C-alpha positions in Angstrom: -8.5 23.6 7.6 -5.7 23.3 5.4 -7.6 23.8 2.2 -8.2 27.2 3.7 -4.9 27.6 4.5 -3.4 27.4 0.8 -6.3 29.3 -0.5 -4.9 32.1 2.0 -0.7 31.3 0.5 -2.4 31.8 -2.7 -4.1 35.2 -2.1 -1.6 36.4 -0.2 1.7 35.3 -1.9 0.7 34.0 -5.4 0.6 30.6 -7.0 4.4 30.3 -7.0 5.3 31.2 -3.6 7.6 29.0 -1.4 4.6 28.9 1.3 2.1 28.2 -1.3 3.9 25.4 -2.4 4.5 24.1 0.9 1.4 24.3 2.2 0.1 22.5 -1.0 2.3 19.7 -0.3 0.9 19.2 3.3 -2.7 19.3 1.8 -1.5 16.5 -0.6 0.3 14.2 2.1 -3.1 14.9 4.2 -5.3 13.7 1.4 -3.2 10.4 0.3 -3.3 9.5 4.7 -7.0 10.2 4.0 -7.2 7.5 1.3 -7.7 10.2 -1.7 -5.6 9.4 -3.4 -6.6 11.0 -6.8 -6.5 14.5 -4.9 -3.7 14.0 -3.2 -1.6 13.1 -6.5 -3.1 16.6 -7.9 -1.8 18.3 -5.2 1.4 17.6 -4.6 2.5 17.6 -8.5 1.0 21.3 -7.9 3.6 21.5 -5.0 6.1 20.0 -6.6 6.5 22.3 -9.5 6.5 25.2 -7.3 9.1 23.9 -4.9 11.2 22.9 -7.5 11.3 26.2 -9.2 11.6 27.8 -6.0 14.4 25.6 -4.1 16.0 23.8 -7.1 16.2 20.5 -8.7 18.5 19.1 -6.2 17.7 20.9 -2.5 16.5 19.0 0.3 13.0 20.7 0.0 12.3 19.9 -3.5 13.4 16.1 -2.2 10.9 15.7 0.3 8.5 17.0 -2.6 9.7 13.8 -4.6 9.1 12.0 -1.5 5.9 13.1 -1.1 4.5 12.1 -5.1 6.4 9.4 -4.7 4.4 8.3 -1.2 1.0 8.6 -3.0 2.2 6.5 -6.1 3.2 4.3 -3.6 -0.1 4.1 -2.2 -1.9 3.5 -5.2 0.6 0.4 -6.1 2.0 2.5 -9.7 5.7 1.2 -9.7 6.5 2.6 -12.8 5.3 6.5 -11.6 7.1 5.7 -8.4 10.2 3.8 -8.4 12.2 6.6 -10.4 10.5 9.5 -8.2 12.1 7.3 -5.2 15.2 7.2 -7.1 15.5 10.8 -7.3 14.3 11.3 -4.0 17.0 9.0 -2.0 19.8 10.6 -4.0 19.1 14.2 -3.2 18.6 12.8 0.3 21.8 11.0 -0.2 23.9 14.0 -1.2 23.0 16.0 1.5 22.9 13.9 4.3 24.6 10.7 3.3 23.5 7.1 2.0 22.5 5.7 5.5 20.7 8.5 6.3 17.7 8.0 8.3 15.1 9.1 5.5 16.4 7.0 2.9 15.5 3.6 4.6 11.5 4.3 4.5 12.6 5.2 0.5 14.2 2.6 -0.3 11.4 0.2 1.2 8.5 1.7 -0.2 10.3 1.5 -3.7 11.1 -1.9 -3.0 7.3 -2.9 -2.0 6.4 -1.0 -6.1 9.1 -3.2 -7.2 7.3 -6.0 -6.1 4.0 -4.9 -6.7 5.8 -4.6 -10.5 6.9 -8.3 -10.5 10.2 -7.9 -9.7 10.1 -10.1 -6.7 13.7 -11.3 -6.2 15.0 -7.3 -6.9 12.4 -6.5 -4.0 13.2 -9.3 -1.6 17.5 -8.3 -1.4 16.7 -4.5 -1.5 14.1 -5.4 1.6 17.0 -7.5 3.4 19.3 -4.9 3.2 17.0 -2.3 4.7 16.2 -4.7 7.5 19.8 -5.5 8.0 21.2 -2.0 7.7 18.5 -0.1 9.6 18.4 -2.7 12.4 21.7 -1.1 13.1 21.2 2.6 12.2 18.1 3.2 12.6 16.2 5.5 15.2 13.2 3.8 14.6 11.6 0.4 14.9 11.8 -2.3 12.4 8.2 -2.9 12.4 7.2 -1.2 9.1 10.5 -3.0 6.8 9.6 -6.5 8.6 6.4 -6.3 7.1 7.0 -4.9 3.9 9.7 -8.3 3.8 6.7 -10.5 5.0 4.3 -9.3 2.4 7.0 -9.4 -0.9 8.0 -13.2 0.5 4.1 -13.8 1.0 4.2 -12.8 -2.7 6.8 -15.1 -3.7 4.8 -17.7 -2.7 6.1 -18.7 0.9 3.4 -18.1 3.7 5.9 -19.9 6.0 8.4 -17.0 6.1 6.0 -14.3 5.5 4.1 -15.4 8.9 7.8 -15.7 10.9 8.1 -12.6 9.7 5.2 -10.4 10.3 5.6 -12.0 14.0 9.2 -10.6 14.5 7.7 -7.3 13.1 4.6 -7.3 15.8 7.6 -7.6 18.7 9.3 -4.9 17.3 6.4 -2.7 17.9 7.2 0.0 20.5 5.0 0.8 23.2 3.4 4.4 22.5 0.6 6.4 21.6 0.8 4.8 17.8 1.7 1.2 18.7 -2.2 0.3 18.0 -2.2 1.8 14.5 1.1 0.0 13.8 0.4 -2.9 14.6 -2.8 -3.1 12.3 -0.5 -4.1 8.9 1.4 -6.5 10.2 -1.9 -8.2 11.8 -3.3 -8.0 8.5 -0.6 -9.9 6.7 -0.1 -12.1 9.2 -3.9 -13.1 8.5 -2.9 -13.2 4.9 -0.3 -15.5 5.6 -2.8 -17.6 7.3 -4.4 -17.8 4.6 -1.7 -19.0 2.5 -1.3 -21.8 4.8 -5.0 -23.1 5.0 -5.5 -22.2 8.4 -9.2 -20.2 7.4 -9.9 -20.1 11.2 -7.2 -18.4 12.7 -7.2 -16.2 9.7 -10.5 -15.0 10.2 -9.8 -14.2 13.4 -6.7 -12.2 12.9 -8.3 -10.6 9.9 -11.6 -9.9 11.2 -9.7 -7.7 14.4 -7.3 -6.2 13.2 -10.1 -4.3 10.7 -12.1 -3.7 13.2 -9.3 -1.7 15.2 -8.4 -0.1 11.8 -11.9 1.2 11.9 -11.9 1.7 15.9 -8.8 4.0 14.8 -10.7 5.7 11.5 -8.2 4.7 9.1 -8.8 5.6 5.5 -9.4 2.4 3.4 -6.3 2.2 1.1 -4.6 -0.5 -1.4 -2.5 -2.1 1.6 -5.8 -2.3 4.2 -7.9 -3.5 0.9 -5.5 -6.6 0.9 -6.5 -7.7 4.1 -10.1 -7.0 3.5 -9.9 -9.5 0.2 -8.2 -12.2 2.5 -11.1 -12.0 4.9 -13.6 -12.1 2.5 -11.8 -15.4 1.1 -11.7 -17.1 4.6 -14.9 -16.4 4.8 -15.7 -18.6 1.8 -13.6 -20.8 2.8 -15.4 -21.2 5.8 -18.7 -21.4 3.7 -19.7 -17.8 4.9 -20.2 -16.7 1.0 -23.2 -14.0 2.2 -20.1 -12.5 4.3 -17.6 -12.9 1.7 -19.9 -10.8 -0.6 -20.1 -7.8 1.9 -16.7 -8.1 2.6 -15.4 -8.3 -0.6 -18.2 -5.8 -2.3 -16.1 -2.8 -0.3 -12.9 -3.5 -1.9 -13.8 -4.5 -5.3 -15.7 -0.8 -5.4 -12.8 0.8 -4.1 -10.5 -0.7 -6.7 -12.7 0.3 -9.8 -12.9 4.0 -8.2 -8.9 4.4 -7.8 -7.8 2.1 -10.6 -9.5 -0.5 -12.3 -7.0 -1.6 -14.6 -4.2 -2.3 -11.6 -3.9 -5.8 -11.4 -5.2 -5.5 -7.8 -8.6 -4.7 -8.7 -8.8 -7.7 -10.9 -8.1 -9.7 -7.7 -10.6 -8.3 -5.8 -13.1 -8.2 -8.7 -12.3 -12.1 -9.1 -12.9 -13.3 -5.6 -15.6 -10.8 -5.2 -17.2 -12.9 -8.2 -16.4 -16.0 -6.8 -18.0 -15.1 -3.8 -21.1 -13.7 -5.7 -21.5 -17.1 -7.4 -20.9 -19.0 -4.1 -24.1 -16.7 -2.5 -26.3 -18.4 -5.7 -25.8 -14.9 -8.3 -23.8 -17.2 -10.6 -24.7 -14.3 -13.4 -23.0 -11.8 -11.7 -20.5 -13.6 -10.7 -19.2 -14.6 -14.2 -20.0 -10.9 -15.1 -17.4 -9.8 -11.4 -14.9 -12.6 -12.9 -14.9 -11.5 -16.9 -14.2 -8.1 -15.6 -11.4 -9.0 -13.7 -9.3 -10.7 -16.6 -7.7 -8.0 -18.4 -6.7 -6.4 -15.3 -5.1 -10.0 -14.3 -3.4 -10.2 -17.5 -1.4 -7.0 -16.9 0.3 -8.7 -13.5 3.0 -11.5 -13.9 2.9 -12.1 -10.1 2.1 -16.0 -9.5 -0.8 -15.3 -7.4 -2.6 -13.0 -10.4 -1.2 -15.4 -12.9 -3.1 -18.5 -10.5 -6.7 -16.4 -10.7 -6.6 -16.1 -14.1 -8.6 -17.8 -17.3 -11.7 -20.5 -16.8 -9.8 -22.6 -14.3 -8.8 -19.5 -11.8 -8.5 -20.7 -8.4 
């Protein structure tokens, strides 16, 4: 439907028209939420060029388009591209509405996540703690997303017990309504990852399985955030001696990341654990190949969770 609307706008008003840019922006974000990040990136970049030319570099409409492109890079875990865009989008909002305006908080939250994925854990934690504190005072929506991201970064920083408590707070902050079940999925996946890091494998498997089943029931697209949960589930299955199940779980995320960005450290993480599962299932040669494929991607990361996987002795 949106593709047809964009085509009609181009035919009637031309590819440099305001409406064409706005419809293209909406189409790009729709692709992003459907997990089609390459298609989303192309369309949002096109929209930004049109909107910026129409409204000017510092206009609120341009800020929204910049935010849309930053969101795509956030979903794809591309810190170098996404952080400067969030800096720009937040500055535009702050000039127009003030530094504590509602839209700045999700922008700061996602920018902090990008910092964490890029290895800047201390900066990310400081920003997220600030967001949680400030948004708790002035925000209109719940704190679920902010607490979830803070817990995720605490887990990446090697503090799974802290992460577990934060994910419990994130779940408690969900407000009942039409989107409540959807909002609970990511904190539950992160809760499962924290349980896994604490060695509570059966609890982790149960939490992750239930959350992923809910994601399937709601027909949510696979994204890198969801893949975190699937990789954690595969690891839990592997730890519980269910290697064939782990292979099936981990193969899906390995293939997803190979298509999205094979050079990403998160692609390396998925390939590493897929390789471990293959070896445990008796497919030694395929397991070695997957782990060898993982090494160059893992070496691009400074995160402790990735450093621990590198080399022949990677756990």
